[in-house]
PDB file of N, CA, C and O in Angstrom:
ATOM      1  N   MET A   1     -27.744  13.458   2.254  1.00  0.00           N
ATOM      2  CA  MET A   1     -26.377  13.072   2.512  1.00  0.00           C
ATOM      3  C   MET A   1     -25.928  12.072   1.454  1.00  0.00           C
ATOM      4  O   MET A   1     -26.696  11.194   1.058  1.00  0.00           O
ATOM      5  N   GLN A   2     -24.719  12.201   1.007  1.00  0.00           N
ATOM      6  CA  GLN A   2     -24.176  11.350  -0.037  1.00  0.00           C
ATOM      7  C   GLN A   2     -23.819   9.970   0.522  1.00  0.00           C
ATOM      8  O   GLN A   2     -23.293   9.862   1.629  1.00  0.00           O
ATOM      9  N   GLN A   3     -24.106   8.932  -0.241  1.00  0.00           N
ATOM     10  CA  GLN A   3     -23.783   7.563   0.150  1.00  0.00           C
ATOM     11  C   GLN A   3     -22.345   7.246  -0.245  1.00  0.00           C
ATOM     12  O   GLN A   3     -21.856   7.764  -1.249  1.00  0.00           O
ATOM     13  N   PRO A   4     -21.651   6.393   0.536  1.00  0.00           N
ATOM     14  CA  PRO A   4     -20.289   6.017   0.160  1.00  0.00           C
ATOM     15  C   PRO A   4     -20.316   5.186  -1.118  1.00  0.00           C
ATOM     16  O   PRO A   4     -21.301   4.497  -1.384  1.00  0.00           O
ATOM     17  N   PRO A   5     -19.246   5.240  -1.913  1.00  0.00           N
ATOM     18  CA  PRO A   5     -19.222   4.470  -3.163  1.00  0.00           C
ATOM     19  C   PRO A   5     -19.208   2.970  -2.873  1.00  0.00           C
ATOM     20  O   PRO A   5     -18.638   2.520  -1.880  1.00  0.00           O
ATOM     21  N   GLU A   6     -19.844   2.211  -3.757  1.00  0.00           N
ATOM     22  CA  GLU A   6     -19.857   0.756  -3.623  1.00  0.00           C
ATOM     23  C   GLU A   6     -18.521   0.199  -4.128  1.00  0.00           C
ATOM     24  O   GLU A   6     -18.030   0.640  -5.168  1.00  0.00           O
ATOM     25  N   PRO A   7     -17.924  -0.764  -3.411  1.00  0.00           N
ATOM     26  CA  PRO A   7     -16.679  -1.365  -3.885  1.00  0.00           C
ATOM     27  C   PRO A   7     -16.941  -2.255  -5.097  1.00  0.00           C
ATOM     28  O   PRO A   7     -18.024  -2.826  -5.224  1.00  0.00           O
ATOM     29  N   HIS A   8     -15.982  -2.372  -5.964  1.00  0.00           N
ATOM     30  CA  HIS A   8     -16.071  -3.225  -7.141  1.00  0.00           C
ATOM     31  C   HIS A   8     -15.236  -4.469  -6.890  1.00  0.00           C
ATOM     32  O   HIS A   8     -14.009  -4.379  -6.859  1.00  0.00           O
ATOM     33  N   PRO A   9     -15.865  -5.635  -6.710  1.00  0.00           N
ATOM     34  CA  PRO A   9     -15.114  -6.840  -6.356  1.00  0.00           C
ATOM     35  C   PRO A   9     -14.141  -7.297  -7.426  1.00  0.00           C
ATOM     36  O   PRO A   9     -13.217  -8.050  -7.117  1.00  0.00           O
ATOM     37  N   ASP A  10     -14.311  -6.872  -8.673  1.00  0.00           N
ATOM     38  CA  ASP A  10     -13.410  -7.327  -9.724  1.00  0.00           C
ATOM     39  C   ASP A  10     -12.167  -6.447  -9.845  1.00  0.00           C
ATOM     40  O   ASP A  10     -11.299  -6.724 -10.673  1.00  0.00           O
ATOM     41  N   GLU A  11     -12.068  -5.398  -9.039  1.00  0.00           N
ATOM     42  CA  GLU A  11     -10.880  -4.553  -9.077  1.00  0.00           C
ATOM     43  C   GLU A  11      -9.780  -5.184  -8.237  1.00  0.00           C
ATOM     44  O   GLU A  11     -10.012  -6.196  -7.575  1.00  0.00           O
ATOM     45  N   GLY A  12      -8.589  -4.602  -8.255  1.00  0.00           N
ATOM     46  CA  GLY A  12      -7.455  -5.130  -7.511  1.00  0.00           C
ATOM     47  C   GLY A  12      -7.717  -5.234  -6.024  1.00  0.00           C
ATOM     48  O   GLY A  12      -8.774  -4.821  -5.547  1.00  0.00           O
ATOM     49  N   SER A  13      -6.766  -5.782  -5.289  1.00  0.00           N
ATOM     50  CA  SER A  13      -6.965  -6.036  -3.872  1.00  0.00           C
ATOM     51  C   SER A  13      -6.790  -4.793  -3.013  1.00  0.00           C
ATOM     52  O   SER A  13      -7.084  -4.828  -1.818  1.00  0.00           O
ATOM     53  N   VAL A  14      -6.324  -3.710  -3.589  1.00  0.00           N
ATOM     54  CA  VAL A  14      -6.131  -2.479  -2.826  1.00  0.00           C
ATOM     55  C   VAL A  14      -7.276  -1.539  -3.147  1.00  0.00           C
ATOM     56  O   VAL A  14      -7.608  -1.322  -4.312  1.00  0.00           O
ATOM     57  N   SER A  15      -7.878  -0.983  -2.105  1.00  0.00           N
ATOM     58  CA  SER A  15      -8.971  -0.040  -2.358  1.00  0.00           C
ATOM     59  C   SER A  15      -8.513   1.371  -2.027  1.00  0.00           C
ATOM     60  O   SER A  15      -7.682   1.586  -1.145  1.00  0.00           O
ATOM     61  N   HIS A  16      -9.066   2.309  -2.744  1.00  0.00           N
ATOM     62  CA  HIS A  16      -8.748   3.715  -2.545  1.00  0.00           C
ATOM     63  C   HIS A  16     -10.008   4.506  -2.829  1.00  0.00           C
ATOM     64  O   HIS A  16     -10.668   4.307  -3.848  1.00  0.00           O
ATOM     65  N   VAL A  17     -10.329   5.394  -1.927  1.00  0.00           N
ATOM     66  CA  VAL A  17     -11.510   6.232  -2.107  1.00  0.00           C
ATOM     67  C   VAL A  17     -11.113   7.668  -1.824  1.00  0.00           C
ATOM     68  O   VAL A  17     -10.532   7.968  -0.781  1.00  0.00           O
ATOM     69  N   ASP A  18     -11.429   8.551  -2.753  1.00  0.00           N
ATOM     70  CA  ASP A  18     -11.226   9.973  -2.526  1.00  0.00           C
ATOM     71  C   ASP A  18     -12.448  10.495  -1.788  1.00  0.00           C
ATOM     72  O   ASP A  18     -13.556  10.475  -2.324  1.00  0.00           O
ATOM     73  N   LEU A  19     -12.253  10.959  -0.565  1.00  0.00           N
ATOM     74  CA  LEU A  19     -13.365  11.469   0.224  1.00  0.00           C
ATOM     75  C   LEU A  19     -13.642  12.921  -0.132  1.00  0.00           C
ATOM     76  O   LEU A  19     -12.732  13.748  -0.190  1.00  0.00           O
ATOM     77  N   ASP A  20     -14.899  13.210  -0.366  1.00  0.00           N
ATOM     78  CA  ASP A  20     -15.290  14.596  -0.584  1.00  0.00           C
ATOM     79  C   ASP A  20     -16.246  15.029   0.516  1.00  0.00           C
ATOM     80  O   ASP A  20     -16.972  16.012   0.373  1.00  0.00           O
ATOM     81  N   GLN A  21     -16.239  14.275   1.625  1.00  0.00           N
ATOM     82  CA  GLN A  21     -17.081  14.594   2.765  1.00  0.00           C
ATOM     83  C   GLN A  21     -16.207  15.070   3.918  1.00  0.00           C
ATOM     84  O   GLN A  21     -15.067  14.634   4.078  1.00  0.00           O
ATOM     85  N   SER A  22     -16.761  15.963   4.705  1.00  0.00           N
ATOM     86  CA  SER A  22     -16.048  16.437   5.880  1.00  0.00           C
ATOM     87  C   SER A  22     -16.088  15.350   6.961  1.00  0.00           C
ATOM     88  O   SER A  22     -16.938  14.461   6.902  1.00  0.00           O
ATOM     89  N   PRO A  23     -15.195  15.408   7.933  1.00  0.00           N
ATOM     90  CA  PRO A  23     -15.250  14.439   9.037  1.00  0.00           C
ATOM     91  C   PRO A  23     -16.619  14.444   9.735  1.00  0.00           C
ATOM     92  O   PRO A  23     -17.098  13.396  10.169  1.00  0.00           O
ATOM     93  N   GLU A  24     -17.236  15.606   9.841  1.00  0.00           N
ATOM     94  CA  GLU A  24     -18.551  15.699  10.468  1.00  0.00           C
ATOM     95  C   GLU A  24     -19.600  14.941   9.659  1.00  0.00           C
ATOM     96  O   GLU A  24     -20.462  14.277  10.234  1.00  0.00           O
ATOM     97  N   GLU A  25     -19.534  15.037   8.321  1.00  0.00           N
ATOM     98  CA  GLU A  25     -20.485  14.320   7.473  1.00  0.00           C
ATOM     99  C   GLU A  25     -20.287  12.806   7.586  1.00  0.00           C
ATOM    100  O   GLU A  25     -21.259  12.050   7.582  1.00  0.00           O
ATOM    101  N   VAL A  26     -19.053  12.373   7.687  1.00  0.00           N
ATOM    102  CA  VAL A  26     -18.770  10.943   7.842  1.00  0.00           C
ATOM    103  C   VAL A  26     -19.349  10.455   9.165  1.00  0.00           C
ATOM    104  O   VAL A  26     -19.998   9.410   9.206  1.00  0.00           O
ATOM    105  N   LEU A  27     -19.122  11.196  10.246  1.00  0.00           N
ATOM    106  CA  LEU A  27     -19.660  10.808  11.549  1.00  0.00           C
ATOM    107  C   LEU A  27     -21.187  10.810  11.541  1.00  0.00           C
ATOM    108  O   LEU A  27     -21.812   9.954  12.168  1.00  0.00           O
ATOM    109  N   GLU A  28     -21.785  11.760  10.838  1.00  0.00           N
ATOM    110  CA  GLU A  28     -23.240  11.822  10.740  1.00  0.00           C
ATOM    111  C   GLU A  28     -23.792  10.605  10.008  1.00  0.00           C
ATOM    112  O   GLU A  28     -24.858  10.101  10.361  1.00  0.00           O
ATOM    113  N   TYR A  29     -23.079  10.130   8.996  1.00  0.00           N
ATOM    114  CA  TYR A  29     -23.508   8.963   8.219  1.00  0.00           C
ATOM    115  C   TYR A  29     -23.569   7.710   9.085  1.00  0.00           C
ATOM    116  O   TYR A  29     -24.499   6.914   8.956  1.00  0.00           O
ATOM    117  N   TRP A  30     -22.581   7.526   9.974  1.00  0.00           N
ATOM    118  CA  TRP A  30     -22.489   6.296  10.760  1.00  0.00           C
ATOM    119  C   TRP A  30     -23.362   6.366  12.001  1.00  0.00           C
ATOM    120  O   TRP A  30     -22.876   6.550  13.117  1.00  0.00           O
ATOM    121  N   THR A  31     -24.667   6.215  11.780  1.00  0.00           N
ATOM    122  CA  THR A  31     -25.636   6.190  12.875  1.00  0.00           C
ATOM    123  C   THR A  31     -25.488   4.887  13.652  1.00  0.00           C
ATOM    124  O   THR A  31     -24.817   3.961  13.196  1.00  0.00           O
ATOM    125  N   GLU A  32     -26.114   4.815  14.827  1.00  0.00           N
ATOM    126  CA  GLU A  32     -26.068   3.585  15.625  1.00  0.00           C
ATOM    127  C   GLU A  32     -26.640   2.406  14.833  1.00  0.00           C
ATOM    128  O   GLU A  32     -26.124   1.291  14.915  1.00  0.00           O
ATOM    129  N   GLU A  33     -27.701   2.654  14.071  1.00  0.00           N
ATOM    130  CA  GLU A  33     -28.307   1.587  13.267  1.00  0.00           C
ATOM    131  C   GLU A  33     -27.335   1.084  12.205  1.00  0.00           C
ATOM    132  O   GLU A  33     -27.188  -0.124  12.022  1.00  0.00           O
ATOM    133  N   ARG A  34     -26.672   2.001  11.506  1.00  0.00           N
ATOM    134  CA  ARG A  34     -25.709   1.586  10.478  1.00  0.00           C
ATOM    135  C   ARG A  34     -24.527   0.839  11.099  1.00  0.00           C
ATOM    136  O   ARG A  34     -24.049  -0.149  10.543  1.00  0.00           O
ATOM    137  N   MET A  35     -24.065   1.315  12.247  1.00  0.00           N
ATOM    138  CA  MET A  35     -22.954   0.635  12.929  1.00  0.00           C
ATOM    139  C   MET A  35     -23.355  -0.791  13.308  1.00  0.00           C
ATOM    140  O   MET A  35     -22.558  -1.718  13.164  1.00  0.00           O
ATOM    141  N   ALA A  36     -24.595  -0.972  13.796  1.00  0.00           N
ATOM    142  CA  ALA A  36     -25.060  -2.296  14.195  1.00  0.00           C
ATOM    143  C   ALA A  36     -25.177  -3.239  12.995  1.00  0.00           C
ATOM    144  O   ALA A  36     -24.971  -4.444  13.135  1.00  0.00           O
ATOM    145  N   GLU A  37     -25.504  -2.701  11.822  1.00  0.00           N
ATOM    146  CA  GLU A  37     -25.671  -3.509  10.617  1.00  0.00           C
ATOM    147  C   GLU A  37     -24.373  -3.696   9.825  1.00  0.00           C
ATOM    148  O   GLU A  37     -24.326  -4.499   8.893  1.00  0.00           O
ATOM    149  N   ALA A  38     -23.336  -2.966  10.189  1.00  0.00           N
ATOM    150  CA  ALA A  38     -22.076  -3.014   9.430  1.00  0.00           C
ATOM    151  C   ALA A  38     -21.413  -4.381   9.551  1.00  0.00           C
ATOM    152  O   ALA A  38     -21.441  -5.005  10.612  1.00  0.00           O
ATOM    153  N   LYS A  39     -20.824  -4.832   8.462  1.00  0.00           N
ATOM    154  CA  LYS A  39     -20.101  -6.096   8.438  1.00  0.00           C
ATOM    155  C   LYS A  39     -18.676  -5.812   7.955  1.00  0.00           C
ATOM    156  O   LYS A  39     -18.488  -5.052   7.004  1.00  0.00           O
ATOM    157  N   PRO A  40     -17.682  -6.408   8.593  1.00  0.00           N
ATOM    158  CA  PRO A  40     -16.307  -6.156   8.148  1.00  0.00           C
ATOM    159  C   PRO A  40     -16.059  -6.725   6.754  1.00  0.00           C
ATOM    160  O   PRO A  40     -16.654  -7.726   6.355  1.00  0.00           O
ATOM    161  N   ARG A  41     -15.183  -6.072   6.041  1.00  0.00           N
ATOM    162  CA  ARG A  41     -14.782  -6.568   4.724  1.00  0.00           C
ATOM    163  C   ARG A  41     -13.942  -7.805   4.887  1.00  0.00           C
ATOM    164  O   ARG A  41     -13.246  -7.971   5.889  1.00  0.00           O
ATOM    165  N   GLU A  42     -14.006  -8.683   3.891  1.00  0.00           N
ATOM    166  CA  GLU A  42     -13.149  -9.857   3.884  1.00  0.00           C
ATOM    167  C   GLU A  42     -11.726  -9.395   3.588  1.00  0.00           C
ATOM    168  O   GLU A  42     -11.482  -8.662   2.630  1.00  0.00           O
ATOM    169  N   LEU A  43     -10.805  -9.833   4.418  1.00  0.00           N
ATOM    170  CA  LEU A  43      -9.414  -9.448   4.253  1.00  0.00           C
ATOM    171  C   LEU A  43      -8.713 -10.499   3.408  1.00  0.00           C
ATOM    172  O   LEU A  43      -8.648 -11.665   3.797  1.00  0.00           O
ATOM    173  N   LYS A  44      -8.189 -10.097   2.256  1.00  0.00           N
ATOM    174  CA  LYS A  44      -7.490 -11.012   1.358  1.00  0.00           C
ATOM    175  C   LYS A  44      -6.011 -10.652   1.368  1.00  0.00           C
ATOM    176  O   LYS A  44      -5.612  -9.594   0.882  1.00  0.00           O
ATOM    177  N   LEU A  45      -5.213 -11.541   1.926  1.00  0.00           N
ATOM    178  CA  LEU A  45      -3.776 -11.321   1.981  1.00  0.00           C
ATOM    179  C   LEU A  45      -3.109 -11.996   0.796  1.00  0.00           C
ATOM    180  O   LEU A  45      -3.596 -13.017   0.310  1.00  0.00           O
ATOM    181  N   PRO A  46      -1.994 -11.435   0.321  1.00  0.00           N
ATOM    182  CA  PRO A  46      -1.291 -12.071  -0.794  1.00  0.00           C
ATOM    183  C   PRO A  46      -0.730 -13.423  -0.362  1.00  0.00           C
ATOM    184  O   PRO A  46      -0.404 -13.638   0.805  1.00  0.00           O
ATOM    185  N   GLU A  47      -0.629 -14.324  -1.335  1.00  0.00           N
ATOM    186  CA  GLU A  47      -0.037 -15.627  -1.068  1.00  0.00           C
ATOM    187  C   GLU A  47       1.438 -15.446  -0.719  1.00  0.00           C
ATOM    188  O   GLU A  47       2.117 -14.621  -1.330  1.00  0.00           O
ATOM    189  N   PRO A  48       1.948 -16.210   0.263  1.00  0.00           N
ATOM    190  CA  PRO A  48       3.380 -16.114   0.573  1.00  0.00           C
ATOM    191  C   PRO A  48       4.201 -16.558  -0.629  1.00  0.00           C
ATOM    192  O   PRO A  48       3.853 -17.515  -1.321  1.00  0.00           O
ATOM    193  N   GLY A  49       5.268 -15.863  -0.855  1.00  0.00           N
ATOM    194  CA  GLY A  49       6.143 -16.193  -1.980  1.00  0.00           C
ATOM    195  C   GLY A  49       7.584 -16.058  -1.561  1.00  0.00           C
ATOM    196  O   GLY A  49       7.888 -15.867  -0.383  1.00  0.00           O
ATOM    197  N   PRO A  50       8.455 -16.155  -2.514  1.00  0.00           N
ATOM    198  CA  PRO A  50       9.884 -16.007  -2.184  1.00  0.00           C
ATOM    199  C   PRO A  50      10.168 -14.609  -1.663  1.00  0.00           C
ATOM    200  O   PRO A  50       9.498 -13.644  -2.032  1.00  0.00           O
ATOM    201  N   GLY A  51      11.174 -14.512  -0.798  1.00  0.00           N
ATOM    202  CA  GLY A  51      11.571 -13.227  -0.253  1.00  0.00           C
ATOM    203  C   GLY A  51      12.219 -12.353  -1.309  1.00  0.00           C
ATOM    204  O   GLY A  51      12.304 -12.743  -2.473  1.00  0.00           O
ATOM    205  N   PRO A  52      12.676 -11.173  -0.912  1.00  0.00           N
ATOM    206  CA  PRO A  52      13.354 -10.284  -1.866  1.00  0.00           C
ATOM    207  C   PRO A  52      14.592 -10.956  -2.471  1.00  0.00           C
ATOM    208  O   PRO A  52      15.252 -11.768  -1.823  1.00  0.00           O
ATOM    209  N   ALA A  53      14.885 -10.609  -3.697  1.00  0.00           N
ATOM    210  CA  ALA A  53      16.033 -11.185  -4.405  1.00  0.00           C
ATOM    211  C   ALA A  53      17.321 -10.884  -3.674  1.00  0.00           C
ATOM    212  O   ALA A  53      17.516  -9.778  -3.169  1.00  0.00           O
ATOM    213  N   GLY A  54      18.212 -11.880  -3.619  1.00  0.00           N
ATOM    214  CA  GLY A  54      19.518 -11.682  -3.000  1.00  0.00           C
ATOM    215  C   GLY A  54      19.537 -11.931  -1.507  1.00  0.00           C
ATOM    216  O   GLY A  54      20.587 -11.786  -0.881  1.00  0.00           O
ATOM    217  N   GLN A  55      18.431 -12.293  -0.925  1.00  0.00           N
ATOM    218  CA  GLN A  55      18.394 -12.582   0.506  1.00  0.00           C
ATOM    219  C   GLN A  55      18.089 -14.073   0.685  1.00  0.00           C
ATOM    220  O   GLN A  55      16.962 -14.523   0.478  1.00  0.00           O
ATOM    221  N   ASP A  56      19.107 -14.812   1.068  1.00  0.00           N
ATOM    222  CA  ASP A  56      18.913 -16.266   1.257  1.00  0.00           C
ATOM    223  C   ASP A  56      18.945 -16.603   2.720  1.00  0.00           C
ATOM    224  O   ASP A  56      18.800 -17.768   3.088  1.00  0.00           O
TER     225      ASP A  56
END
Protein backbone atom coordinates (compact mmCIF):
# COMPACT_ATOMS: atom_id res chain seq x y z
CA MET A 1 0.00 0.00 0.00
CA GLN A 2 1.26 3.46 -0.88
CA GLN A 3 2.17 5.84 1.95
CA PRO A 4 0.71 9.37 2.00
CA PRO A 5 3.14 12.11 0.91
CA GLU A 6 5.09 13.88 3.65
CA PRO A 7 4.21 17.58 4.07
CA HIS A 8 6.95 20.13 3.40
CA PRO A 9 7.03 22.65 6.27
CA ASP A 10 8.77 25.29 4.15
CA GLU A 11 5.93 25.44 1.62
CA GLY A 12 3.01 27.88 1.86
CA SER A 13 0.29 27.62 4.47
CA VAL A 14 -2.16 25.90 2.13
CA SER A 15 -1.73 22.21 1.47
CA HIS A 16 -2.98 20.31 -1.53
CA VAL A 17 -2.60 16.65 -2.28
CA ASP A 18 -3.70 14.88 -5.43
CA LEU A 19 -5.07 11.53 -4.29
CA ASP A 20 -4.42 8.55 -6.49
CA GLN A 21 -5.94 6.13 -3.99
CA SER A 22 -9.49 4.89 -3.92
CA PRO A 23 -11.66 5.63 -0.85
CA GLU A 24 -11.30 1.95 0.08
CA GLU A 25 -7.48 2.21 0.02
CA VAL A 26 -7.60 5.31 2.22
CA LEU A 27 -9.85 3.53 4.74
CA GLU A 28 -7.56 0.49 4.66
CA TYR A 29 -4.55 2.71 5.45
CA TRP A 30 -6.14 4.19 8.59
CA THR A 31 -5.93 1.18 10.90
CA GLU A 32 -6.89 1.46 14.58
CA GLU A 33 -3.17 1.64 15.45
CA ARG A 34 -2.53 4.49 13.01
CA MET A 35 -5.62 6.35 14.25
CA ALA A 36 -4.40 6.01 17.86
CA GLU A 37 -0.95 7.37 16.91
CA ALA A 38 -2.25 10.20 14.70
CA LYS A 39 -1.58 13.76 15.81
CA PRO A 40 -3.47 16.77 14.47
CA ARG A 41 -1.61 19.25 12.33
CA GLU A 42 -0.79 22.62 13.79
CA LEU A 43 -3.32 25.11 12.50
CA LYS A 44 -1.69 28.38 11.39
CA LEU A 45 -4.15 31.18 10.79
CA PRO A 46 -3.20 34.38 8.96
CA GLU A 47 -2.51 37.43 11.08
CA PRO A 48 -5.51 39.79 11.29
CA GLY A 49 -5.12 42.75 8.99
CA PRO A 50 -7.13 45.55 7.53
CA GLY A 51 -10.47 44.65 6.01
CA PRO A 52 -11.25 44.85 2.29
CA ALA A 53 -10.54 48.20 0.65
CA GLY A 54 -13.40 50.69 0.71
CA GLN A 55 -15.11 49.24 3.77
CA ASP A 56 -14.73 51.48 6.80
